[in-house]
VEXVEX-461580 format. One record per residue (C-alpha): residue number from 1; x, y, z. Coordinates in pm, 1 decimal, padded with zeros to 6 digits, always signed. Layout:
<atoms>
+-----+----------+----------+----------+
: seq :       c1 :       c2 :       c3 :
+-----+----------+----------+----------+
: NUM :        X :        Y :        Z :
...
+-----+----------+----------+----------+
</atoms>
This chain:
<atoms>
+-----+----------+----------+----------+
: seq :       c1 :       c2 :       c3 :
+-----+----------+----------+----------+
:   1 : -03949.3 : +02964.8 : -13109.9 :
:   2 : -03895.7 : +02762.7 : -12793.5 :
:   3 : -03947.7 : +02389.9 : -12774.4 :
:   4 : -04261.3 : +02426.7 : -12561.9 :
:   5 : -04424.3 : +02663.4 : -12813.5 :
:   6 : -04374.7 : +02451.5 : -13126.3 :
:   7 : -04727.8 : +02401.4 : -13260.7 :
:   8 : -04878.7 : +02062.1 : -13341.3 :
:   9 : -05041.3 : +01931.8 : -13658.4 :
:  10 : -05223.4 : +01602.3 : -13609.8 :
:  11 : -05244.1 : +01365.7 : -13909.1 :
:  12 : -05354.9 : +01008.9 : -13971.6 :
:  13 : -05040.4 : +00820.9 : -14071.4 :
:  14 : -04672.3 : +00809.5 : -14164.1 :
:  15 : -04736.9 : +00898.8 : -14528.2 :
:  16 : -04912.2 : +01218.8 : -14419.0 :
:  17 : -04611.3 : +01310.9 : -14205.4 :
:  18 : -04362.9 : +01251.6 : -14487.9 :
:  19 : -04566.2 : +01428.8 : -14757.9 :
:  20 : -04638.3 : +01736.7 : -14546.1 :
:  21 : -04277.4 : +01758.6 : -14430.8 :
:  22 : -04160.7 : +01737.4 : -14791.6 :
:  23 : -04406.1 : +02003.3 : -14911.8 :
:  24 : -04295.2 : +02237.8 : -14634.6 :
:  25 : -03931.1 : +02172.4 : -14722.8 :
:  26 : -03985.8 : +02239.3 : -15093.8 :
:  27 : -04157.3 : +02565.1 : -14997.7 :
:  28 : -03872.1 : +02684.4 : -14780.3 :
:  29 : -03928.9 : +02539.9 : -14432.6 :
:  30 : -03715.2 : +02253.0 : -14299.1 :
:  31 : -03903.1 : +02093.6 : -14008.2 :
:  32 : -03639.2 : +01820.8 : -13962.1 :
:  33 : -03904.5 : +01552.0 : -14010.4 :
:  34 : -04155.7 : +01719.5 : -13786.7 :
:  35 : -03935.5 : +01802.0 : -13489.5 :
:  36 : -03870.9 : +02172.5 : -13553.0 :
:  37 : -04104.0 : +02466.0 : -13629.1 :
:  38 : -04402.9 : +02229.7 : -13654.1 :
:  39 : -04462.2 : +01896.8 : -13482.8 :
:  40 : -04648.5 : +01668.3 : -13723.1 :
:  41 : -04805.2 : +01397.1 : -13510.5 :
:  42 : -04919.9 : +01064.6 : -13654.0 :
:  43 : -05238.7 : +00929.5 : -13493.7 :
:  44 : -05243.0 : +00592.2 : -13679.2 :
:  45 : -05609.1 : +00615.4 : -13787.8 :
:  46 : -05884.6 : +00861.7 : -13865.2 :
:  47 : -06077.7 : +00727.9 : -13567.0 :
:  48 : -05791.8 : +00810.4 : -13330.3 :
:  49 : -05743.9 : +01151.9 : -13484.5 :
:  50 : -06110.0 : +01244.2 : -13447.0 :
:  51 : -06127.9 : +01107.3 : -13094.3 :
:  52 : -05824.4 : +01310.3 : -12986.1 :
:  53 : -05938.9 : +01643.4 : -13130.1 :
:  54 : -06111.8 : +01795.0 : -12823.4 :
:  55 : -05827.6 : +01706.0 : -12585.3 :
:  56 : -05564.8 : +01835.1 : -12828.2 :
:  57 : -05750.4 : +02165.4 : -12869.0 :
:  58 : -05779.3 : +02212.1 : -12491.7 :
:  59 : -05409.2 : +02130.4 : -12448.6 :
:  60 : -05297.1 : +02386.5 : -12710.0 :
:  61 : -05250.3 : +02678.7 : -12468.6 :
:  62 : -04911.4 : +02795.6 : -12600.5 :
:  63 : -04959.8 : +02768.7 : -12978.6 :
:  64 : -05220.3 : +02689.2 : -13247.4 :
:  65 : -05313.9 : +02330.2 : -13328.5 :
:  66 : -05432.6 : +02176.5 : -13652.8 :
:  67 : -05584.0 : +01855.7 : -13787.9 :
:  68 : -05544.1 : +01720.6 : -14142.9 :
:  69 : -05796.2 : +01444.9 : -14210.1 :
:  70 : -05853.5 : +01241.4 : -14526.7 :
:  71 : -06203.8 : +01283.5 : -14668.2 :
:  72 : -06219.4 : +00910.4 : -14769.8 :
:  73 : -06601.3 : +00907.2 : -14772.5 :
:  74 : -06868.0 : +01158.5 : -14874.2 :
:  75 : -06739.7 : +01494.1 : -14760.1 :
:  76 : -07071.2 : +01572.4 : -14588.4 :
:  77 : -07029.4 : +01266.3 : -14368.6 :
:  78 : -06665.0 : +01341.2 : -14290.5 :
:  79 : -06739.8 : +01702.5 : -14203.2 :
:  80 : -07034.5 : +01595.6 : -13986.8 :
:  81 : -06797.0 : +01365.8 : -13796.8 :
:  82 : -06566.1 : +01663.2 : -13737.3 :
:  83 : -06858.5 : +01882.5 : -13628.7 :
:  84 : -06966.6 : +01611.7 : -13387.7 :
:  85 : -06625.1 : +01609.5 : -13220.1 :
:  86 : -06632.6 : +01990.2 : -13191.6 :
:  87 : -06989.6 : +02007.3 : -13061.9 :
:  88 : -06876.3 : +02028.1 : -12698.2 :
:  89 : -06725.4 : +02371.1 : -12765.3 :
:  90 : -06930.9 : +02690.0 : -12769.3 :
:  91 : -06828.0 : +02795.2 : -13118.9 :
:  92 : -06998.8 : +02846.1 : -13453.5 :
:  93 : -06923.7 : +02561.9 : -13693.9 :
:  94 : -07037.8 : +02598.8 : -14055.2 :
:  95 : -07268.9 : +02337.7 : -14202.6 :
:  96 : -07023.0 : +02275.7 : -14487.2 :
:  97 : -06645.8 : +02259.5 : -14470.9 :
:  98 : -06497.5 : +02587.3 : -14598.1 :
:  99 : -06308.5 : +02527.0 : -14922.9 :
: 100 : -06004.9 : +02707.4 : -14779.9 :
: 101 : -06008.0 : +02503.6 : -14457.9 :
: 102 : -06165.5 : +02575.7 : -14120.8 :
: 103 : -06025.2 : +02796.9 : -13848.5 :
: 104 : -06192.6 : +02843.1 : -13511.1 :
: 105 : -06120.1 : +02951.4 : -13157.6 :
: 106 : -06264.1 : +02824.3 : -12832.3 :
: 107 : -06369.1 : +03099.8 : -12589.9 :
: 108 : -06114.6 : +03135.8 : -12311.8 :
: 109 : -05832.2 : +02980.3 : -12514.3 :
: 110 : -05560.9 : +03205.6 : -12657.9 :
: 111 : -05496.3 : +03033.4 : -12991.5 :
: 112 : -05688.8 : +02920.7 : -13296.5 :
: 113 : -05728.6 : +02563.4 : -13411.9 :
: 114 : -05780.6 : +02447.2 : -13768.1 :
: 115 : -05916.3 : +02154.8 : -13969.5 :
: 116 : -05820.2 : +02063.2 : -14325.6 :
: 117 : -05996.7 : +01783.4 : -14513.2 :
: 118 : -05740.5 : +01623.1 : -14742.6 :
: 119 : -05688.9 : +01680.1 : -15028.7 :
: 120 : -05902.3 : +01986.3 : -15106.3 :
: 121 : -06188.6 : +02024.7 : -14853.3 :
: 122 : -06444.4 : +01948.1 : -15124.6 :
: 123 : -06403.7 : +01614.0 : -15309.9 :
: 124 : -06598.3 : +01304.7 : -15203.4 :
: 125 : -06391.3 : +00994.4 : -15135.2 :
: 126 : -06050.6 : +01151.4 : -15185.1 :
: 127 : -05742.4 : +01130.6 : -14965.8 :
: 128 : -05371.6 : +01210.9 : -14935.0 :
: 129 : -05282.2 : +01016.1 : -15251.3 :
: 130 : -05512.7 : +01239.8 : -15454.6 :
: 131 : -05302.1 : +01534.7 : -15342.2 :
: 132 : -04989.3 : +01337.7 : -15437.5 :
: 133 : -05140.2 : +01258.5 : -15778.8 :
: 134 : -05183.5 : +01631.4 : -15838.7 :
: 135 : -04802.9 : +01660.1 : -15809.9 :
: 136 : -04738.9 : +01418.4 : -16098.8 :
: 137 : -04644.4 : +01615.2 : -16411.9 :
: 138 : -04959.2 : +01640.8 : -16625.3 :
: 139 : -04782.0 : +01529.1 : -16941.7 :
: 140 : -04592.9 : +01236.1 : -16789.9 :
: 141 : -04631.1 : +00940.3 : -17028.0 :
: 142 : -04655.9 : +00676.3 : -16754.6 :
: 143 : -04947.9 : +00818.6 : -16553.1 :
: 144 : -05224.1 : +00706.8 : -16790.0 :
: 145 : -05043.3 : +00373.7 : -16817.3 :
: 146 : -05039.3 : +00340.3 : -16437.4 :
: 147 : -05415.5 : +00399.0 : -16429.7 :
: 148 : -05482.0 : +00149.8 : -16707.8 :
: 149 : -05248.5 : -00110.6 : -16557.9 :
: 150 : -05413.9 : -00079.6 : -16218.9 :
: 151 : -05757.2 : -00134.5 : -16373.2 :
: 152 : -05622.3 : -00432.7 : -16563.7 :
: 153 : -05466.0 : -00582.3 : -16249.6 :
: 154 : -05797.6 : -00558.3 : -16064.6 :
: 155 : -05976.0 : -00719.3 : -16358.6 :
: 156 : -05729.8 : -01008.9 : -16372.5 :
: 157 : -05785.5 : -01089.1 : -16005.6 :
: 158 : -06163.7 : -01066.1 : -16042.1 :
: 159 : -06158.9 : -01294.8 : -16347.2 :
: 160 : -05940.1 : -01548.4 : -16166.5 :
: 161 : -06169.7 : -01546.7 : -15863.5 :
: 162 : -06475.6 : -01599.4 : -16083.0 :
: 163 : -06324.1 : -01927.9 : -16205.3 :
: 164 : -06257.7 : -02063.9 : -15856.5 :
: 165 : -06504.0 : -02295.2 : -15680.7 :
: 166 : -06720.5 : -02120.3 : -15420.8 :
: 167 : -06539.6 : -02293.4 : -15132.6 :
: 168 : -06192.9 : -02198.3 : -15260.0 :
: 169 : -05991.1 : -01920.9 : -15101.2 :
: 170 : -06014.8 : -01612.2 : -15319.4 :
: 171 : -05724.8 : -01400.7 : -15438.4 :
: 172 : -05714.3 : -01062.3 : -15268.1 :
: 173 : -05662.6 : -00721.9 : -15429.7 :
: 174 : -05691.4 : -00355.0 : -15338.2 :
: 175 : -06041.7 : -00220.0 : -15285.5 :
: 176 : -06195.0 : +00012.9 : -15541.6 :
: 177 : -06207.1 : +00290.1 : -15279.9 :
: 178 : -05827.0 : +00294.0 : -15250.9 :
: 179 : -05748.4 : +00249.0 : -15621.7 :
: 180 : -05565.1 : +00584.5 : -15623.5 :
: 181 : -05309.7 : +00438.3 : -15381.0 :
: 182 : -05231.6 : +00154.8 : -15622.5 :
: 183 : -05213.5 : +00395.3 : -15916.1 :
: 184 : -04974.3 : +00638.5 : -15746.0 :
: 185 : -04746.7 : +00364.2 : -15619.0 :
: 186 : -04743.3 : +00191.9 : -15956.6 :
: 187 : -04631.7 : +00517.0 : -16116.7 :
: 188 : -04360.3 : +00561.8 : -15853.1 :
: 189 : -04238.8 : +00206.9 : -15911.3 :
: 190 : -04146.2 : +00298.9 : -16270.2 :
: 191 : -03939.5 : +00609.8 : -16195.0 :
: 192 : -03560.7 : +00636.1 : -16198.9 :
: 193 : -03565.7 : +00556.3 : -15824.8 :
: 194 : -03821.7 : +00273.7 : -15823.3 :
: 195 : -04058.2 : +00256.4 : -15527.5 :
: 196 : -03935.8 : +00564.0 : -15340.9 :
: 197 : -04165.7 : +00677.3 : -15058.6 :
: 198 : -04410.8 : +00961.8 : -15116.6 :
: 199 : -04228.8 : +01231.5 : -14920.6 :
: 200 : -03891.1 : +01132.8 : -15063.8 :
: 201 : -04037.5 : +01154.1 : -15414.8 :
: 202 : -04130.8 : +01517.1 : -15346.9 :
: 203 : -03790.0 : +01597.2 : -15198.1 :
: 204 : -03611.9 : +01425.8 : -15489.2 :
: 205 : -03824.9 : +01623.4 : -15738.8 :
: 206 : -03971.8 : +01308.6 : -15889.6 :
: 207 : -04299.6 : +01471.1 : -15787.7 :
: 208 : -04375.9 : +01840.6 : -15801.7 :
: 209 : -04464.0 : +02056.3 : -15502.2 :
: 210 : -04683.9 : +02342.0 : -15620.3 :
: 211 : -05010.3 : +02206.8 : -15762.8 :
: 212 : -05323.2 : +02411.3 : -15684.2 :
: 213 : -05422.9 : +02153.0 : -15420.2 :
: 214 : -05081.5 : +02166.9 : -15251.8 :
: 215 : -05078.5 : +02546.7 : -15252.7 :
: 216 : -05428.8 : +02565.7 : -15104.8 :
: 217 : -05326.7 : +02332.5 : -14822.7 :
: 218 : -05010.7 : +02531.1 : -14753.5 :
: 219 : -05205.6 : +02856.7 : -14748.8 :
: 220 : -05423.8 : +02705.5 : -14474.3 :
: 221 : -05103.4 : +02611.8 : -14288.7 :
: 222 : -04986.9 : +02972.0 : -14310.5 :
: 223 : -05321.1 : +03108.4 : -14188.2 :
: 224 : -05309.3 : +02884.8 : -13882.3 :
: 225 : -04942.1 : +02881.5 : -13786.6 :
: 226 : -04676.5 : +03155.7 : -13766.7 :
: 227 : -04474.2 : +03001.9 : -14049.9 :
: 228 : -04325.0 : +03176.4 : -14351.3 :
: 229 : -04358.4 : +02971.6 : -14670.9 :
: 230 : -04286.7 : +03053.0 : -15033.7 :
: 231 : -04638.1 : +02979.3 : -15163.5 :
+-----+----------+----------+----------+
</atoms>
């Protein structure tokens, strides 16, 4: 596959790049950190990713193009945001996100494009870290402790803030909407390589690579791109 025909996958951030690269590697495809076989392109935010979708689709004349977007909010709202960005194209877009990911093709363009809502195209408020959590061994003794410790940490900060005068500067903590990030990283901090990054944890087999969520995502990858994976 020539350099000009390497397809693109647009994602939100660096963690998405590292996790997807690691999953592909564990399933038999070495992308050399997103520079071979599949370019995985960080967009720095969901807003940038959504804004760039129409241009990226129009520019994909030599290969397919895909977009992996965290759900983060109610899935109906996230999918409606995607549909809004695709509304300029004369294509049929389902009212609900297909559970196996969306594939479409713009008339007059030779290749398909695809959209995957991370982690599973169905769960309100979830994101990349929920996919990562699915790779933690189900029987690992520290996962429930990581969840309990994270709840306790949030409670300690809230209790401390409640004792401060109204004019005092409050202690900050993670928001409830991103609690899964704190839980996953707490669990990683207690492994034999403390604090390793998400993708490295998959490559080092601290995390697994073949949960149902990971396999579903990789099957969407294989439907969209001409890549051979052991899924």
